[in-house]
GUBA-460311 format. One record per residue: y, z, x of N, C-alpha, C in turn; residue in three letters; residue number from 1. Coordinates in steps of 0.02 Angstrom, whole numbers. Layout:
<rs>
Y|Z|X|Y|Z|X|Y|Z|X|ALA|NUM
...
</rs>
This chain:
<rs>
3922|2879|4093|3860|2918|4098|3842|2946|4029|MET|1
3781|2934|4007|3756|2959|3943|3712|3019|3956|ILE|2
3734|3076|3933|3698|3139|3943|3645|3148|3889|ARG|3
3582|3155|3909|3526|3155|3862|3486|3220|3865|VAL|4
3469|3246|3806|3423|3302|3800|3361|3276|3765|LEU|5
3303|3287|3795|3239|3262|3768|3201|3320|3736|VAL|6
3184|3313|3672|3150|3367|3635|3084|3341|3606|VAL|7
3029|3367|3632|2963|3346|3607|2912|3399|3630|ASP|8
2865|3415|3586|2816|3466|3604|2758|3438|3646|ASP|9
2756|3372|3655|2704|3342|3696|2732|3329|3766|HIS|10
2710|3367|3815|2738|3360|3883|2729|3291|3914|PRO|11
2675|3256|3897|2664|3190|3927|2717|3141|3902|VAL|12
2731|3141|3838|2783|3096|3811|2851|3117|3838|PHE|13
2864|3182|3838|2929|3207|3861|2943|3187|3933|ARG|14
2894|3200|3976|2903|3184|4047|2904|3109|4059|GLN|15
2866|3071|4019|2867|2999|4026|2935|2970|4011|GLY|16
2966|2993|3957|3032|2968|3939|3084|2989|3991|LEU|17
3079|3050|4014|3126|3074|4064|3121|3032|4128|ILE|18
3060|3017|4148|3050|2977|4208|3080|2908|4201|SER|19
3072|2878|4142|3101|2812|4131|3177|2815|4132|VAL|20
3206|2864|4098|3279|2870|4095|3310|2881|4164|LEU|21
3274|2917|4206|3299|2932|4273|3303|2870|4318|GLN|22
3274|2815|4296|3279|2753|4334|3346|2718|4324|ARG|23
3383|2739|4273|3446|2707|4257|3505|2751|4275|TYR|24
3553|2722|4310|3612|2760|4331|3655|2782|4272|LEU|25
3649|2747|4215|3692|2762|4158|3670|2825|4121|GLU|26
3609|2849|4133|3583|2908|4099|3580|2969|4145|PHE|27
3596|3025|4116|3586|3089|4151|3546|3135|4103|GLU|28
3485|3149|4121|3444|3194|4080|3465|3265|4097|VAL|29
3500|3297|4051|3528|3363|4065|3480|3419|4048|VAL|30
3427|3403|4011|3379|3456|3994|3324|3430|3949|GLY|31
3277|3475|3935|3221|3459|3891|3201|3522|3853|GLN|32
3169|3511|3796|3147|3566|3754|3082|3547|3720|ALA|33
3043|3598|3702|2977|3586|3673|2973|3602|3598|ALA|34
3028|3627|3569|3028|3641|3497|3100|3642|3471|ASN|35
3106|3648|3406|3171|3645|3375|3218|3702|3393|GLY|36
3191|3763|3396|3232|3821|3413|3260|3814|3483|ILE|37
3217|3795|3530|3239|3785|3599|3290|3728|3603|GLU|38
3280|3677|3561|3326|3620|3561|3397|3640|3543|ALA|39
3404|3682|3491|3470|3705|3470|3503|3746|3525|VAL|40
3464|3789|3558|3491|3830|3612|3514|3787|3670|MET|41
3472|3739|3689|3488|3695|3746|3548|3650|3729|LYS|42
3550|3626|3668|3606|3583|3648|3672|3621|3651|ALA|43
3673|3682|3627|3733|3723|3629|3756|3737|3700|SER|44
3707|3746|3744|3722|3761|3814|3744|3700|3853|GLU|45
3709|3644|3842|3718|3585|3885|3765|3532|3856|LEU|46
3776|3534|3790|3820|3486|3755|3804|3413|3774|GLU|47
3743|3391|3759|3724|3321|3775|3758|3272|3729|PRO|48
3760|3209|3750|3786|3155|3707|3733|3133|3657|ASP|49
3671|3128|3681|3615|3105|3640|3558|3155|3644|ILE|50
3528|3169|3586|3468|3211|3585|3412|3169|3556|ILE|51
3361|3157|3596|3301|3122|3572|3254|3175|3545|VAL|52
3242|3174|3480|3209|3230|3446|3146|3209|3408|MET|53
3093|3246|3420|3032|3238|3380|3042|3276|3315|ASP|54
2999|3263|3266|3004|3300|3202|2953|3356|3198|ILE|55
2889|3339|3205|2836|3388|3195|2825|3428|3259|ARG|56
2856|3486|3262|2849|3530|3321|2841|3602|3298|MET|57
2800|3640|3333|2794|3712|3317|2858|3747|3339|PRO|58
2875|3800|3304|2934|3838|3325|2999|3805|3304|GLY|59
3001|3775|3244|3061|3744|3220|3057|3668|3224|GLY|60
3056|3634|3166|3047|3562|3168|3112|3525|3183|ASN|61
3106|3459|3194|3163|3419|3215|3217|3412|3163|GLY|62
3199|3412|3099|3249|3406|3047|3293|3468|3045|VAL|63
3262|3526|3047|3300|3589|3047|3345|3593|3109|GLU|64
3317|3571|3166|3356|3572|3228|3414|3523|3225|ALA|65
3402|3465|3196|3456|3415|3190|3513|3443|3148|THR|66
3496|3474|3092|3547|3502|3048|3587|3556|3084|ARG|67
3553|3599|3121|3587|3652|3157|3631|3625|3213|ALA|68
3606|3575|3248|3645|3544|3303|3708|3511|3275|VAL|69
3702|3475|3219|3759|3440|3191|3813|3489|3167|GLN|70
3791|3548|3146|3840|3598|3125|3878|3627|3185|GLN|71
3843|3635|3241|3874|3664|3301|3907|3612|3345|LYS|72
3876|3553|3349|3900|3500|3393|3901|3433|3355|LEU|73
3948|3424|3310|3949|3363|3270|3957|3299|3312|PRO|74
3982|3307|3373|3990|3247|3416|3925|3225|3447|GLN|75
3874|3268|3448|3809|3250|3477|3772|3204|3429|ALA|76
3740|3153|3456|3703|3104|3414|3628|3116|3422|LYS|77
3594|3123|3366|3522|3137|3366|3483|3073|3349|VAL|78
3436|3056|3391|3390|3000|3379|3321|3029|3369|LEU|79
3294|3024|3308|3228|3048|3293|3176|2998|3319|ILE|80
3127|3023|3357|3071|2982|3381|3007|3020|3365|VAL|81
2967|2992|3320|2911|3029|3292|2852|2984|3275|THR|82
2795|3015|3264|2737|2977|3239|2738|2975|3162|VAL|83
2781|3015|3132|2782|3021|3058|2815|2960|3026|SER|84
2778|2926|2984|2807|2871|2945|2814|2890|2872|ASP|85
2819|2955|2860|2826|2980|2791|2898|2974|2767|LYS|86
2905|2950|2706|2971|2940|2677|3012|3005|2677|ASP|87
2981|3060|2659|3017|3123|2654|3048|3143|2721|ASP|88
3011|3131|2775|3038|3148|2842|3098|3103|2859|ASP|89
3093|3039|2842|3148|2993|2854|3211|3015|2817|LEU|90
3204|3027|2752|3262|3046|2711|3292|3112|2734|PHE|91
3248|3160|2749|3272|3226|2771|3309|3221|2837|ALA|92
3285|3179|2882|3317|3172|2947|3386|3141|2940|ALA|93
3392|3090|2898|3457|3057|2887|3506|3105|2854|ILE|94
3483|3141|2804|3526|3189|2770|3549|3245|2817|LYS|95
3507|3261|2867|3524|3313|2915|3574|3288|2967|ALA|96
3584|3222|2970|3635|3195|3015|3608|3152|3072|GLY|97
3543|3137|3072|3515|3094|3125|3547|3025|3123|ALA|98
3560|2997|3182|3590|2930|3187|3537|2875|3191|ARG|99
3474|2895|3201|3422|2845|3205|3354|2876|3193|GLY|100
3305|2832|3177|3237|2855|3163|3189|2802|3188|TYR|101
3152|2818|3241|3104|2771|3270|3035|2801|3269|LEU|102
2985|2757|3263|2916|2779|3268|2894|2775|3341|LEU|103
2848|2817|3361|2827|2819|3431|2785|2758|3451|LYS|104
2775|2713|3405|2739|2652|3422|2784|2604|3461|SER|105
2849|2618|3465|2894|2575|3504|2879|2585|3578|VAL|106
2896|2535|3618|2886|2541|3690|2941|2585|3719|SER|107
2930|2610|3780|2980|2652|3812|3044|2612|3824|LEU|108
3038|2548|3839|3097|2507|3850|3137|2499|3785|GLN|109
3102|2490|3730|3136|2485|3665|3171|2551|3649|GLU|110
3140|2606|3668|3170|2671|3656|3233|2679|3699|LEU|111
3230|2657|3761|3289|2661|3804|3346|2619|3775|VAL|112
3330|2559|3753|3381|2516|3723|3411|2548|3660|ASP|113
3369|2582|3622|3393|2615|3561|3440|2673|3577|SER|114
3425|2709|3631|3469|2764|3652|3538|2736|3669|ILE|115
3539|2680|3703|3603|2647|3719|3642|2631|3655|ARG|116
3607|2603|3606|3640|2583|3544|3667|2644|3506|LEU|117
3628|2697|3502|3650|2758|3468|3711|2787|3504|VAL|118
3712|2783|3570|3769|2807|3609|3832|2769|3591|ALA|119
3824|2706|3567|3881|2665|3547|3895|2671|3472|ARG|120
3868|2724|3441|3879|2737|3370|3845|2687|3324|ASP|121
3791|2656|3347|3754|2612|3304|3693|2649|3276|GLU|122
3672|2629|3217|3614|2661|3185|3551|2622|3202|ALA|123
3498|2658|3216|3434|2626|3234|3380|2655|3189|ILE|124
3349|2612|3150|3293|2633|3107|3237|2581|3114|ILE|125
3176|2605|3126|3120|2559|3131|3119|2515|3069|SER|126
3108|2449|3077|3112|2402|3021|3072|2423|2959|PRO|127
3011|2445|2970|2969|2465|2913|3000|2524|2875|ALA|128
3029|2570|2913|3060|2629|2881|3124|2610|2846|MET|129
3162|2562|2874|3224|2540|2842|3209|2510|2773|ALA|130
3155|2471|2769|3136|2441|2705|3120|2495|2654|ALA|131
3086|2547|2676|3069|2602|2630|3132|2638|2608|ARG|132
3179|2645|2655|3241|2679|2639|3276|2644|2581|LEU|133
3281|2578|2586|3313|2540|2533|3275|2544|2468|LEU|134
3209|2537|2471|3168|2540|2410|3175|2606|2374|ASP|135
3172|2660|2413|3174|2727|2383|3241|2740|2350|GLU|136
3295|2724|2385|3361|2739|2357|3378|2693|2299|PHE|137
3352|2632|2299|3364|2588|2243|3330|2614|2180|LYS|138
3278|2655|2189|3243|2684|2131|3279|2746|2105|GLN|139
3333|2765|2141|3375|2819|2116|3351|2888|2134|GLY|140
3314|2896|2189|3291|2963|2207|3349|3005|2233|LYS|141
3403|2973|2255|3462|3009|2275|3521|2978|2239|GLU|142
3561|3020|2206|3618|2994|2169|3681|3031|2191|ARG|143
3717|3006|2240|3779|3038|2261|3828|3042|2202|PRO|144
3860|3099|2193|3904|3107|2135|3978|3098|2153|ASP|145
3993|3083|2216|4062|3070|2233|4082|3001|2210|LYS|146
4146|2994|2191|4170|2928|2172|4177|2886|2235|GLU|147
4148|2827|2234|4147|2784|2292|4200|2730|2287|LEU|148
4228|2712|2346|4274|2656|2348|4236|2591|2341|GLY|149
4269|2540|2314|4236|2476|2305|4235|2437|2371|GLU|150
4176|2412|2389|4169|2373|2450|4189|2301|2439|LEU|151
4225|2273|2487|4242|2202|2484|4180|2161|2496|SER|152
4184|2096|2483|4128|2052|2494|4107|2053|2568|LEU|153
4156|2051|2613|4140|2052|2685|4108|2118|2705|ARG|154
4132|2174|2677|4102|2238|2692|4030|2242|2667|GLU|155
4017|2213|2609|3949|2210|2584|3904|2169|2630|GLN|156
3930|2114|2657|3892|2072|2703|3876|2111|2767|GLU|157
3925|2148|2792|3914|2188|2852|3861|2241|2839|VAL|158
3866|2275|2782|3819|2328|2767|3749|2302|2755|LEU|159
3744|2243|2725|3678|2211|2716|3644|2201|2784|GLN|160
3682|2179|2833|3654|2167|2900|3637|2232|2935|LEU|161
3679|2283|2924|3663|2350|2951|3597|2374|2923|VAL|162
3587|2364|2858|3525|2385|2824|3464|2349|2853|ALA|163
3475|2289|2880|3421|2251|2910|3409|2269|2982|GLN|164
3448|2318|3008|3438|2341|3076|3477|2303|3128|GLY|165
3526|2262|3107|3564|2221|3154|3614|2264|3193|ALA|166
3623|2248|3257|3673|2282|3298|3742|2253|3284|SER|167
3794|2284|3311|3861|2259|3301|3868|2187|3327|ASN|168
3839|2174|3385|3843|2106|3413|3808|2055|3369|LYS|169
3749|2074|3343|3712|2028|3300|3750|2015|3235|GLU|170
3782|2067|3208|3823|2058|3148|3881|2012|3162|ILE|171
3914|2022|3219|3971|1980|3238|3949|1907|3244|ALA|172
3892|1896|3275|3868|1827|3284|3850|1795|3218|ASP|173
3818|1834|3174|3797|1806|3109|3857|1789|3065|ARG|174
3909|1830|3068|3966|1821|3023|4025|1785|3057|LEU|175
4015|1766|3120|4067|1730|3158|4132|1769|3162|PHE|176
4126|1834|3177|4184|1877|3187|4174|1916|3251|ILE|177
4224|1951|3274|4219|1988|3336|4186|2056|3324|SER|178
4160|2086|3378|4130|2153|3372|4183|2204|3352|GLU|179
4245|2194|3375|4299|2239|3356|4310|2238|3281|THR|180
4306|2179|3252|4313|2173|3179|4255|2206|3143|THR|181
4195|2198|3170|4136|2231|3141|4146|2306|3140|VAL|182
4170|2334|3196|4180|2406|3200|4233|2429|3149|LYS|183
4285|2388|3141|4337|2406|3092|4309|2406|3021|ALA|184
4268|2356|3005|4236|2355|2939|4191|2417|2929|HIS|185
4154|2435|2981|4109|2492|2976|4147|2557|2964|LEU|186
4204|2565|2998|4245|2625|2986|4267|2629|2914|ARG|187
4288|2572|2887|4310|2570|2817|4252|2585|2770|THR|188
4194|2557|2785|4135|2568|2744|4117|2642|2742|ILE|189
4117|2675|2799|4101|2746|2802|4150|2787|2760|LEU|190
4214|2769|2764|4264|2805|2726|4254|2796|2651|GLU|191
4241|2734|2630|4234|2720|2559|4171|2751|2530|LYS|192
4118|2756|2570|4055|2783|2545|4046|2857|2560|LEU|193
4097|2887|2591|4093|2958|2609|4031|2973|2651|HIS|194
4016|2927|2696|3955|2933|2737|3974|2954|2809|ALA|195
3929|2991|2840|3942|3015|2908|3920|2965|2961|ARG|196
3872|2922|2944|3848|2874|2993|3820|2813|2957|ASN|197
3800|2763|2995|3778|2699|2967|3716|2707|2923|ARG|198
3668|2747|2945|3607|2755|2907|3622|2786|2838|ALA|199
3666|2836|2838|3684|2868|2774|3723|2820|2730|GLU|200
3764|2777|2760|3801|2727|2721|3754|2680|2685|ALA|201
3701|2658|2719|3651|2614|2688|3617|2650|2630|VAL|202
3600|2713|2641|3566|2751|2588|3611|2759|2526|ALA|203
3674|2777|2537|3721|2786|2481|3731|2720|2444|VAL|204
3742|2666|2482|3754|2601|2452|3695|2577|2411|ALA|205
3635|2588|2438|3575|2567|2402|3566|2608|2338|ALA|206
3582|2672|2341|3575|2714|2282|3621|2692|2226|ALA|207
3678|2665|2244|3726|2642|2193|3719|2567|2177|LYS|208
3669|2535|2207|3658|2465|2193|3708|2419|2226|GLY|209
3742|2443|2277|3794|2403|2309|3764|2351|2356|LEU|210
3700|2356|2370|3668|2308|2414|3630|2255|2375|LEU|211
3629|2261|2310|3594|2212|2268|3636|2149|2260|SER|212
3603|2092|2262|3638|2029|2255|3610|1992|2194|LYS|213
</rs>
């Protein structure tokens, strides 16, 4: 059972997503919130597995709420779902600890599938936003100052596919390895890059030119 908290200031979107999730036995919608402040309170009280979070909300935005939630409940996974395609919002959300960033142009079914993937510790970023993420960090807008471990050729291949938005299964199929092996490579990649999640690993690697071929 995946426990979900839905946070959005638009009641139509919020209720629509809740209605869809309630059709699946694997999801339990434990609560909802209309702004960032309420989201942090509800998250602390309900301890959800996944928080579907908007960014632009009155009464505390999604980035601030994500940062606060990650400090209190690091095990909770935040999936940002927003109309904002601004680079600054994407980078701020990832730095705050979000595991994914989707635009609201996705279908509800795509959103449901993305929640499943985030619950399995996979990173989800809308393709257009992923491309911007790589472009921006390659230009050096963020320069991590920690010494990074050197990635093996196979780890670079795995991270390249993560940057393209591939799931663990897709990576396994492309590289002719098992999903278990993919997960092992990802754990090593996170350790070497001092990253908290897949999206941050892509950002750090791109900033250091580790994704350049």
